[in-house]
ZAVODREN-622348 format. One record per residue (C-alpha): x, y, z; chain. Coordinates in Angstrom, 1 decimal. Layout:
BEGIN
((X; Y; Z); 'A')
...
***
This chain:
BEGIN
((-55.4; -11.4; -57.6); 'A')
((-58.1; -13.9; -57.1); 'A')
((-57.3; -15.7; -60.5); 'A')
((-53.6; -15.3; -59.8); 'A')
((-54.0; -17.2; -56.4); 'A')
((-56.2; -19.7; -58.0); 'A')
((-53.9; -20.4; -60.8); 'A')
((-51.0; -20.5; -58.5); 'A')
((-52.7; -23.0; -56.0); 'A')
((-53.2; -25.6; -59.1); 'A')
((-49.9; -24.9; -60.4); 'A')
((-48.4; -25.7; -57.2); 'A')
((-50.2; -28.8; -56.9); 'A')
((-49.1; -29.7; -60.5); 'A')
((-45.5; -28.9; -59.6); 'A')
((-45.7; -31.6; -56.9); 'A')
((-47.6; -34.4; -58.5); 'A')
((-45.7; -34.2; -61.8); 'A')
((-42.4; -33.3; -60.4); 'A')
((-42.1; -30.0; -62.3); 'A')
((-39.5; -27.2; -61.7); 'A')
((-40.6; -24.0; -59.8); 'A')
((-40.8; -22.1; -63.1); 'A')
((-44.1; -23.8; -64.0); 'A')
((-45.6; -22.1; -60.8); 'A')
((-44.0; -18.9; -61.8); 'A')
((-45.2; -19.3; -65.5); 'A')
((-48.8; -19.8; -64.3); 'A')
((-48.6; -16.7; -62.2); 'A')
((-47.1; -14.5; -64.6); 'A')
((-49.3; -15.4; -67.6); 'A')
((-52.5; -15.0; -65.2); 'A')
((-51.5; -11.8; -64.0); 'A')
((-51.0; -10.4; -67.4); 'A')
((-54.2; -12.0; -69.0); 'A')
((-56.5; -10.8; -66.3); 'A')
((-55.4; -7.2; -67.3); 'A')
((-57.1; -7.7; -70.4); 'A')
((-60.2; -5.6; -71.0); 'A')
((-63.3; -7.2; -69.3); 'A')
((-65.3; -6.2; -72.4); 'A')
((-63.8; -8.8; -74.4); 'A')
((-66.4; -10.9; -76.3); 'A')
((-66.8; -14.6; -76.7); 'A')
((-64.7; -14.7; -80.0); 'A')
((-62.0; -12.8; -78.2); 'A')
((-62.0; -15.4; -75.3); 'A')
((-62.1; -18.3; -77.7); 'A')
((-59.0; -16.6; -79.6); 'A')
((-57.1; -16.4; -76.3); 'A')
((-58.0; -20.0; -75.5); 'A')
((-56.6; -21.1; -79.0); 'A')
((-53.6; -18.9; -79.0); 'A')
((-52.3; -18.4; -75.5); 'A')
((-51.3; -22.3; -75.1); 'A')
((-49.9; -22.6; -78.4); 'A')
((-47.8; -19.5; -77.4); 'A')
((-46.7; -20.8; -74.1); 'A')
((-45.6; -24.0; -75.7); 'A')
((-43.3; -22.1; -78.5); 'A')
((-42.0; -20.0; -75.8); 'A')
((-40.7; -23.1; -74.0); 'A')
((-38.9; -24.0; -77.2); 'A')
((-37.5; -20.4; -77.5); 'A')
((-36.3; -20.6; -73.9); 'A')
((-34.2; -23.3; -74.6); 'A')
((-32.9; -21.9; -77.7); 'A')
((-31.9; -18.7; -75.7); 'A')
((-30.2; -21.0; -73.2); 'A')
((-28.2; -23.0; -75.8); 'A')
((-27.6; -20.5; -78.6); 'A')
((-28.1; -17.0; -77.5); 'A')
((-27.8; -15.0; -80.7); 'A')
((-30.3; -17.0; -82.9); 'A')
((-32.7; -17.1; -80.0); 'A')
((-32.3; -13.3; -79.2); 'A')
((-32.9; -12.9; -83.0); 'A')
((-36.0; -14.7; -83.2); 'A')
((-37.2; -13.5; -79.7); 'A')
((-36.8; -9.7; -81.3); 'A')
((-38.6; -10.6; -84.5); 'A')
((-41.6; -12.2; -82.9); 'A')
((-42.1; -9.1; -80.6); 'A')
((-41.8; -6.9; -83.7); 'A')
((-44.2; -9.0; -85.6); 'A')
((-46.9; -8.6; -82.8); 'A')
((-46.7; -4.7; -83.1); 'A')
((-46.6; -4.6; -86.9); 'A')
((-49.8; -6.6; -87.5); 'A')
((-51.7; -4.1; -85.4); 'A')
((-52.5; -2.3; -88.8); 'A')
((-54.9; -5.1; -89.5); 'A')
((-57.5; -4.6; -87.0); 'A')
((-58.8; -5.5; -83.5); 'A')
((-58.4; -9.2; -84.2); 'A')
((-54.9; -8.7; -85.4); 'A')
((-54.1; -6.9; -82.2); 'A')
((-55.6; -9.1; -79.8); 'A')
((-53.6; -12.0; -81.4); 'A')
((-50.3; -10.1; -81.2); 'A')
((-51.2; -9.2; -77.4); 'A')
((-51.8; -13.0; -76.6); 'A')
((-48.6; -14.2; -78.3); 'A')
((-46.7; -11.4; -76.3); 'A')
((-47.7; -12.6; -73.0); 'A')
((-45.6; -15.8; -72.7); 'A')
((-42.8; -13.6; -74.4); 'A')
((-43.1; -11.3; -71.4); 'A')
((-43.5; -14.3; -68.9); 'A')
((-40.2; -16.0; -70.5); 'A')
((-38.3; -12.7; -69.2); 'A')
((-39.7; -13.1; -65.8); 'A')
((-39.3; -16.7; -65.6); 'A')
((-35.7; -17.4; -64.9); 'A')
((-35.5; -20.4; -67.3); 'A')
((-32.9; -19.1; -69.7); 'A')
((-30.8; -17.8; -67.0); 'A')
((-30.8; -21.1; -65.1); 'A')
((-27.3; -22.8; -64.2); 'A')
((-26.6; -25.3; -67.1); 'A')
((-27.1; -28.1; -64.4); 'A')
((-30.7; -27.1; -63.8); 'A')
((-31.6; -26.3; -67.4); 'A')
((-32.8; -30.1; -67.9); 'A')
((-35.5; -29.5; -65.4); 'A')
((-37.2; -26.8; -67.4); 'A')
((-40.7; -26.8; -68.2); 'A')
((-41.6; -28.5; -71.7); 'A')
((-43.7; -27.5; -74.2); 'A')
((-46.8; -29.7; -73.4); 'A')
((-46.6; -28.5; -69.7); 'A')
((-46.3; -25.0; -70.9); 'A')
((-49.5; -25.3; -73.1); 'A')
((-51.3; -26.8; -70.5); 'A')
((-50.2; -23.8; -67.9); 'A')
((-51.6; -21.4; -70.7); 'A')
((-55.0; -23.3; -70.5); 'A')
((-54.8; -23.0; -66.7); 'A')
((-54.2; -19.2; -66.8); 'A')
((-56.9; -18.8; -69.2); 'A')
((-59.7; -21.1; -67.0); 'A')
((-58.6; -19.1; -63.9); 'A')
((-59.4; -15.7; -65.3); 'A')
((-62.6; -17.0; -66.8); 'A')
((-63.6; -18.3; -63.6); 'A')
((-63.2; -15.3; -61.8); 'A')
((-64.3; -12.9; -64.2); 'A')
((-68.1; -13.4; -63.4); 'A')
((-67.3; -12.2; -60.0); 'A')
((-65.6; -9.2; -61.0); 'A')
((-68.5; -8.5; -63.4); 'A')
((-70.9; -9.1; -60.2); 'A')
((-69.0; -6.7; -57.8); 'A')
((-67.7; -4.0; -60.0); 'A')
((-69.7; -2.5; -63.2); 'A')
((-68.5; -3.9; -66.7); 'A')
((-66.7; -1.0; -68.7); 'A')
((-68.1; 0.2; -71.8); 'A')
((-65.6; -1.0; -74.8); 'A')
((-65.1; 1.3; -77.5); 'A')
((-65.0; -0.2; -80.8); 'A')
((-62.0; 0.0; -83.1); 'A')
((-62.3; 1.8; -86.2); 'A')
((-61.1; 0.4; -89.2); 'A')
((-57.5; 1.1; -90.1); 'A')
((-56.4; 3.9; -92.4); 'A')
((-54.7; 3.3; -95.7); 'A')
((-51.1; 4.0; -95.3); 'A')
((-49.6; 7.5; -96.4); 'A')
((-47.1; 7.8; -98.8); 'A')
((-44.9; 10.2; -97.0); 'A')
((-44.0; 8.1; -94.0); 'A')
((-44.5; 4.4; -92.9); 'A')
((-47.5; 3.6; -90.8); 'A')
((-47.1; 4.2; -87.0); 'A')
((-47.3; 0.2; -86.4); 'A')
((-44.2; 0.0; -88.7); 'A')
((-42.4; 2.7; -86.8); 'A')
((-43.2; 1.3; -83.5); 'A')
((-42.3; -2.3; -84.7); 'A')
((-39.1; -0.8; -85.7); 'A')
((-38.3; 1.2; -82.7); 'A')
((-39.1; -2.0; -80.6); 'A')
((-36.8; -4.2; -82.6); 'A')
((-33.9; -2.0; -82.5); 'A')
((-34.4; -1.2; -78.6); 'A')
((-34.9; -4.9; -77.9); 'A')
((-32.1; -6.1; -80.0); 'A')
((-29.6; -3.5; -78.6); 'A')
((-30.9; -4.7; -75.0); 'A')
((-30.1; -8.3; -75.7); 'A')
((-26.5; -7.3; -77.1); 'A')
((-25.6; -5.0; -74.1); 'A')
((-27.5; -6.9; -71.7); 'A')
((-25.3; -9.8; -72.3); 'A')
((-22.1; -7.7; -72.6); 'A')
((-22.6; -5.9; -69.1); 'A')
((-25.4; -8.3; -67.3); 'A')
((-24.4; -11.9; -68.6); 'A')
((-26.4; -13.7; -65.8); 'A')
((-29.3; -11.4; -65.8); 'A')
((-29.9; -10.2; -69.4); 'A')
((-33.6; -10.4; -69.1); 'A')
((-33.8; -7.0; -66.9); 'A')
((-32.6; -4.7; -69.6); 'A')
((-34.4; -6.5; -72.3); 'A')
((-37.9; -6.5; -70.3); 'A')
((-37.1; -2.8; -69.5); 'A')
((-36.8; -2.0; -73.1); 'A')
((-39.8; -3.7; -74.0); 'A')
((-42.2; -2.2; -71.3); 'A')
((-41.0; 1.3; -72.2); 'A')
((-41.2; 1.2; -75.9); 'A')
((-44.5; -0.8; -76.0); 'A')
((-47.5; 1.0; -76.7); 'A')
((-45.5; 4.1; -77.9); 'A')
((-47.5; 7.1; -77.8); 'A')
((-45.0; 9.7; -78.8); 'A')
((-41.2; 10.3; -77.5); 'A')
((-42.4; 12.3; -74.3); 'A')
((-44.6; 9.4; -73.4); 'A')
((-41.6; 6.9; -73.7); 'A')
((-39.4; 9.3; -71.6); 'A')
((-42.1; 9.5; -69.0); 'A')
((-42.5; 5.7; -68.8); 'A')
((-38.7; 5.4; -68.6); 'A')
((-38.4; 7.8; -65.8); 'A')
((-41.3; 6.3; -63.7); 'A')
((-40.3; 2.9; -64.1); 'A')
((-36.7; 3.7; -63.0); 'A')
((-38.1; 5.7; -60.2); 'A')
((-40.4; 2.8; -59.1); 'A')
((-37.5; 0.2; -59.2); 'A')
((-35.5; 2.5; -56.9); 'A')
((-38.3; 2.7; -54.5); 'A')
((-38.8; -1.2; -54.6); 'A')
((-35.0; -1.5; -53.9); 'A')
((-35.4; 0.3; -50.7); 'A')
((-38.3; -1.8; -50.0); 'A')
((-36.8; -4.9; -50.9); 'A')
((-33.9; -4.0; -48.8); 'A')
((-36.2; -3.6; -45.6); 'A')
((-38.0; -6.9; -46.4); 'A')
((-34.5; -8.7; -46.6); 'A')
((-33.3; -6.8; -43.4); 'A')
((-36.6; -8.3; -41.6); 'A')
((-35.4; -11.7; -42.5); 'A')
((-38.5; -12.8; -44.3); 'A')
((-38.1; -16.4; -45.6); 'A')
((-40.1; -19.6; -46.6); 'A')
((-43.9; -19.5; -46.8); 'A')
((-43.9; -16.0; -45.0); 'A')
((-42.0; -14.8; -48.0); 'A')
((-44.4; -16.1; -50.4); 'A')
((-47.4; -14.5; -48.7); 'A')
((-45.4; -11.3; -48.6); 'A')
((-44.6; -11.6; -52.3); 'A')
((-48.5; -12.0; -53.1); 'A')
((-49.4; -8.9; -50.7); 'A')
((-46.7; -6.9; -52.4); 'A')
((-48.5; -7.7; -55.7); 'A')
((-51.8; -7.0; -54.7); 'A')
((-50.9; -3.5; -53.5); 'A')
((-49.0; -3.0; -56.6); 'A')
((-52.0; -3.9; -58.7); 'A')
((-54.4; -1.7; -56.6); 'A')
((-52.1; 1.2; -57.1); 'A')
((-50.8; 0.8; -60.7); 'A')
((-53.9; 3.0; -62.2); 'A')
((-52.3; 5.7; -60.4); 'A')
((-48.9; 5.4; -61.6); 'A')
((-46.6; 2.9; -63.3); 'A')
((-44.0; 3.5; -60.8); 'A')
((-45.9; 1.8; -57.9); 'A')
((-46.1; -1.3; -60.3); 'A')
((-42.4; -1.2; -61.0); 'A')
((-41.7; -0.9; -57.4); 'A')
((-44.1; -3.5; -56.3); 'A')
((-42.6; -6.1; -59.2); 'A')
((-38.9; -5.1; -57.8); 'A')
((-39.7; -6.0; -54.2); 'A')
((-41.7; -9.3; -55.4); 'A')
((-38.8; -10.4; -57.6); 'A')
((-36.6; -9.9; -54.7); 'A')
((-38.5; -12.4; -52.8); 'A')
((-38.9; -14.8; -55.9); 'A')
((-34.9; -14.8; -56.3); 'A')
((-34.7; -15.6; -52.5); 'A')
((-36.7; -18.6; -53.1); 'A')
((-34.4; -19.8; -55.9); 'A')
((-31.3; -19.4; -53.6); 'A')
((-29.8; -16.2; -55.1); 'A')
((-28.6; -13.3; -53.1); 'A')
((-31.3; -11.1; -53.9); 'A')
((-30.4; -8.1; -52.1); 'A')
((-26.7; -8.3; -53.5); 'A')
((-28.6; -8.5; -57.0); 'A')
((-30.5; -5.2; -56.6); 'A')
((-28.1; -2.8; -57.8); 'A')
((-27.4; -5.1; -60.9); 'A')
((-31.2; -4.8; -61.4); 'A')
((-31.3; -1.1; -60.9); 'A')
((-28.4; -0.8; -63.8); 'A')
((-30.6; -3.1; -66.2); 'A')
((-33.6; -1.5; -66.1); 'A')
((-31.7; 2.0; -66.6); 'A')
((-30.1; 0.4; -69.7); 'A')
((-33.2; -1.0; -71.1); 'A')
((-34.9; 2.3; -70.5); 'A')
((-32.2; 4.5; -71.8); 'A')
((-32.1; 2.2; -75.2); 'A')
((-36.1; 2.5; -75.3); 'A')
((-35.8; 6.3; -75.2); 'A')
((-33.2; 6.6; -77.5); 'A')
((-35.0; 4.6; -80.4); 'A')
((-38.2; 6.3; -79.7); 'A')
((-36.6; 9.7; -79.9); 'A')
((-34.0; 9.4; -82.6); 'A')
((-35.6; 6.5; -84.8); 'A')
((-38.9; 7.0; -86.8); 'A')
((-40.5; 8.9; -84.1); 'A')
((-44.1; 8.3; -83.5); 'A')
((-46.5; 11.4; -83.0); 'A')
((-48.7; 10.6; -80.1); 'A')
((-52.5; 11.1; -80.1); 'A')
((-52.0; 14.3; -78.1); 'A')
((-50.1; 15.8; -80.9); 'A')
((-51.9; 18.5; -83.2); 'A')
((-52.8; 17.1; -86.5); 'A')
((-52.4; 19.0; -89.7); 'A')
((-55.9; 19.9; -90.0); 'A')
((-56.5; 20.6; -86.2); 'A')
((-56.0; 23.6; -84.5); 'A')
((-55.8; 22.0; -81.2); 'A')
((-54.4; 19.0; -79.4); 'A')
((-56.1; 15.7; -79.2); 'A')
((-56.3; 14.0; -75.8); 'A')
((-54.2; 11.3; -75.0); 'A')
((-55.7; 7.6; -75.3); 'A')
((-55.0; 4.3; -73.6); 'A')
((-52.3; 2.1; -75.5); 'A')
((-53.1; -1.1; -77.3); 'A')
((-51.5; -4.6; -76.8); 'A')
((-49.4; -5.8; -73.8); 'A')
((-48.5; -2.3; -73.0); 'A')
((-52.1; -1.7; -71.5); 'A')
((-52.3; -5.2; -70.2); 'A')
((-49.4; -4.7; -68.1); 'A')
((-50.9; -1.2; -66.8); 'A')
((-48.7; 1.3; -68.7); 'A')
((-50.6; 4.7; -67.8); 'A')
((-52.8; 6.6; -70.3); 'A')
((-55.3; 9.2; -70.1); 'A')
((-58.8; 8.9; -71.5); 'A')
((-60.5; 10.5; -74.4); 'A')
((-62.7; 9.1; -77.2); 'A')
((-61.3; 11.7; -79.7); 'A')
((-57.7; 10.8; -79.2); 'A')
((-58.8; 7.0; -78.7); 'A')
((-60.2; 6.9; -82.3); 'A')
((-57.4; 8.6; -83.7); 'A')
((-54.8; 6.5; -82.1); 'A')
((-56.5; 3.3; -82.7); 'A')
((-57.0; 3.9; -86.4); 'A')
((-53.2; 4.4; -86.6); 'A')
***
């Protein structure tokens, strides 16, 4: 949260100095929040890779946001293809996995920042590619400046090495291929049905479908994440209703939003439902700042989250299912323990269990 507040303060100054739209500030907060969740054991090469890729990906996502606003179909197809590609390239080892994660962060931010769903009269105020790249540099710098404090006050965790990828089997596609196909189908369906049932807020089912599908560790894992995300959103709806009833507006609403995010970050390792509840409440306060009836939109948000989660579960269960690291192998008489997920799912706090044996097997896949 220290990195987030630093990034927010600088972005807020940039907004006033350069006459930017509020989505620049939201982009800075979302990028910093997700990037700060990356492993603290990242080496110098990974940090330099992040500096090179994150601004470029943020600039590209600015153009993608305009494409989605002007031509929904081609924009949705390109968005889905890029997301699937970031999962598919995990087969090429740690560097490819890190690159895919970094490319995904601005894509997730694009679903949180309300740029593509702004009214047509306000779309010309959207942040451009150059400012988006600068915001990416700002997010990276904020995280790097605060990380030494984290290393000083909290022990640095040991980082397990990533084994070399296995050669693909002849009988079935690699897990990375299956996960990419599942993600593409779930996100594409969320784009189509979200536009049909939630034309002004299609980002909610798309984001939910991505978060539930990403970091797939098996069918039961996806089902568990979908249920937890929906339960957390329901709890967040009740909390957001209480906040709205209290009449919190203006600067107190901004302070309340950051306070809710801080608590949600603290509780996120316990259960993903806490994070879903916190983000629902924070988004309600954010939409209120944009002049929308945030309380009235809560049922729409819940139905969008339920739709996206259902699509993710359906894709994971019936389309090239992935056997999680907890499932018994062909030469094993016992189950291997689950392992933390790779990619942005781990960055966003999708829960996972620890276990060196399961981690090695899963990362090889």
